[in-house]
C-alpha positions in Angstrom: 22.2 -21.7 -20.6 25.4 -20.3 -19.2 26.4 -21.4 -15.6 27.1 -17.8 -14.9 23.4 -17.0 -14.8 22.5 -17.1 -11.1 18.9 -17.6 -10.1 17.5 -17.5 -6.6 14.3 -19.6 -6.1 12.2 -18.6 -3.1 9.6 -21.3 -2.5 8.3 -22.7 0.7 6.4 -25.7 -0.8 8.8 -28.6 -0.6 7.8 -30.5 -3.7 7.5 -27.4 -5.9 10.8 -26.0 -4.6 12.8 -29.2 -5.0 11.4 -29.9 -8.5 12.1 -26.4 -9.8 15.5 -26.3 -8.2 16.5 -29.6 -9.8 15.1 -28.5 -13.2 17.0 -25.1 -13.1 20.2 -26.9 -12.4 19.6 -29.4 -15.2 19.1 -26.4 -17.6 22.5 -25.1 -16.7 21.6 -22.3 -14.3 23.4 -21.7 -11.0 20.3 -22.1 -8.8 20.0 -21.4 -5.1 16.9 -22.5 -3.2 15.5 -20.5 -0.2 12.4 -21.8 1.7 11.7 -18.8 3.9 11.8 -15.1 3.7 14.7 -15.0 6.2 16.8 -17.3 4.0 15.9 -15.2 0.9 16.9 -11.9 2.5 20.2 -13.5 3.6 21.0 -14.7 0.1 20.0 -11.3 -1.5 22.3 -9.5 1.0 25.3 -11.6 0.1 24.8 -12.5 -3.6 24.0 -10.8 -6.9 21.4 -12.8 -8.7 20.4 -12.3 -12.4 16.8 -13.5 -11.6 14.8 -14.1 -8.4 11.7 -16.4 -8.7 9.8 -15.3 -5.7 6.7 -16.8 -4.0 4.4 -14.2 -2.5 2.9 -16.3 0.3 5.9 -17.3 2.5 5.5 -18.5 6.1 7.5 -15.7 7.7 7.4 -12.9 5.2 5.7 -11.3 2.2 7.2 -11.8 -1.2 6.1 -8.3 -2.1 8.1 -6.8 0.8 11.2 -8.9 -0.2 10.8 -7.6 -3.7 10.9 -4.0 -2.4 14.1 -4.8 -0.5 15.6 -6.4 -3.5 14.8 -3.4 -5.7 16.6 -1.1 -3.2 19.7 -3.3 -2.9 20.0 -4.7 -6.4 17.7 -2.9 -8.9 19.1 -4.7 -11.9 17.9 -8.1 -10.8 14.9 -9.4 -12.7 11.9 -10.8 -10.7 9.3 -13.3 -11.4 6.5 -13.8 -8.9 5.3 -17.4 -8.5 2.2 -17.5 -6.4 -1.3 -18.9 -5.7 -2.6 -15.3 -5.4 -4.0 -14.7 -8.9 -6.4 -11.8 -8.4 -6.0 -8.8 -10.8 -5.0 -6.6 -7.8 -2.2 -8.9 -6.8 -1.0 -9.1 -10.4 -1.0 -5.3 -10.7 0.8 -5.0 -7.4 3.5 -7.4 -8.5 4.1 -5.8 -11.9 4.1 -2.3 -10.3 7.0 -3.5 -8.1 8.9 -3.9 -11.3 8.5 -7.7 -11.8 9.3 -9.1 -15.2 6.4 -11.5 -14.9 3.7 -12.9 -12.5 2.9 -16.6 -12.7 0.1 -18.2 -10.8 -0.1 -21.8 -9.5 -0.8 -24.3 -10.8 1.4 -23.7 -13.8 2.9 -25.7 -16.7 6.6 -26.3 -16.2 7.5 -25.7 -19.8 5.6 -22.4 -19.8 7.3 -21.2 -16.6 10.7 -21.9 -18.1 9.8 -20.1 -21.3 8.9 -17.1 -19.1 12.2 -17.4 -17.2 14.2 -17.4 -20.5 12.1 -14.4 -21.8 12.7 -12.5 -18.5 16.4 -13.0 -18.7 16.5 -12.1 -22.4 14.5 -8.9 -21.8 16.8 -7.9 -18.9 19.9 -8.5 -21.0 18.5 -6.5 -23.9 17.6 -3.6 -21.6 21.1 -3.5 -20.2 22.7 -3.5 -23.6 20.3 -1.2 -25.3 20.3 1.6 -22.7 24.1 2.1 -22.6 23.8 4.7 -25.3 21.6 6.7 -23.0 23.8 6.6 -20.0 23.9 9.8 -17.9 20.9 11.2 -19.7 19.6 14.5 -18.2 15.8 14.9 -18.1 14.2 17.7 -16.3 15.7 17.9 -12.8 17.0 14.3 -12.9 20.1 12.5 -14.3 19.4 8.9 -15.3 22.2 6.3 -15.0 20.7 3.5 -17.1 23.6 1.1 -16.7 23.3 1.2 -12.9 19.4 1.3 -12.9 19.5 4.6 -10.9 18.2 8.1 -11.1 19.8 11.1 -9.5 17.5 13.8 -8.4 17.7 16.6 -5.8 21.1 15.2 -4.8 19.5 11.8 -4.0 20.2 8.5 -5.8 17.1 6.4 -6.3 16.8 2.9 -7.8 14.9 2.3 -11.0 13.3 -1.0 -11.9 13.7 -2.7 -15.3 10.3 -1.5 -16.3 10.9 2.1 -15.3 14.2 2.1 -17.3 12.5 0.5 -20.3 9.6 3.0 -20.2 12.0 6.0 -19.9 14.1 4.6 -22.8 11.0 4.2 -25.0 9.8 7.8 -24.3 13.3 9.2 -24.9 13.8 7.4 -28.2 10.4 8.8 -29.3 10.7 12.2 -27.8 8.3 14.7 -29.3 6.0 11.9 -30.6 2.9 10.6 -29.0 3.4 7.1 -27.6 0.1 5.2 -27.0 -0.6 3.2 -24.0 -0.9 0.1 -26.2 2.5 0.7 -27.6 4.0 1.1 -24.1 2.3 -2.1 -23.0 3.7 -4.0 -26.0 7.2 -2.6 -25.9 7.8 -2.5 -22.1 5.7 -5.5 -20.8 5.3 -7.7 -23.9 2.7 -10.3 -24.6 3.3 -12.8 -21.8 2.4 -10.5 -18.9 -0.8 -9.1 -17.5 -0.6 -5.3 -17.1 -3.3 -2.8 -17.8 -3.4 0.8 -18.9 -3.7 1.6 -15.2 -0.3 0.0 -14.6 1.2 2.3 -17.3 -0.4 5.4 -15.7 0.9 4.5 -12.3 4.4 4.0 -13.7 4.2 7.4 -15.4 3.1 9.0 -12.1 6.1 7.6 -10.3 8.5 8.7 -13.0 7.0 12.2 -13.0 7.6 12.5 -9.2 11.3 12.0 -9.9 11.9 14.2 -12.9 9.2 16.9 -12.9 9.5 20.1 -11.0 5.7 20.0 -10.4 4.4 16.5 -10.9 0.8 17.7 -10.8 1.5 20.0 -13.7 3.9 17.9 -15.8 5.9 19.7 -18.5 8.3 16.9 -19.5 6.0 13.8 -19.8 2.7 15.2 -20.9 -0.6 13.3 -21.2 -2.4 13.1 -24.5 -6.0 12.5 -23.6 -7.4 9.1 -24.6 -4.1 8.1 -26.3 -1.0 8.0 -24.2 2.0 10.2 -23.4 4.5 12.6 -25.1 8.0 13.5 -23.8 9.4 17.0 -24.2 13.1 17.4 -23.4 
């Protein structure tokens, strides 16, 4: 891996943190270790990371709240949650914050590093593949894919990797019905744990940004029992 790839590891368990930090460096990543939420927020405010591996249960902060801050400051950064909280509700919450993946403890080291490489690959592909759609006008919004931003009602809002990928998929297939299963496969892939509820929640958030009346959508329409269809 290139040394230019910068990873922030946020982990309060000393043994886990030191082991992962050492392994990341051996694999050629430029890795930084933070053991508290305060340290993590300081690193995020001063550095631009390609990936943040983020423990949810920190002693002084919530990994979910740190992820929200990261999304506002640097929406292009990929996130992997690493946590002992493995309930479906926690997984859904993590993925809905735009995380690339959600890994529960205990984990196999080789599997974690495969997920890290997959997350970085997907983030790179998304950045490259969305350049052709830069400054795309949809409804009342202007989407800046390269900057992971959407401009609506004279406001600039950040977009997560997943929101960008979902918008790109619907745009490339405009006028066609895209099933929820296809969305899950194309946007989330096989290594994550989303549900159709996750897809629906993402669609709701996007509708709030692009539709004149999100309760009566005219741009992203539901196809009962199947999925969604974009009209532009």
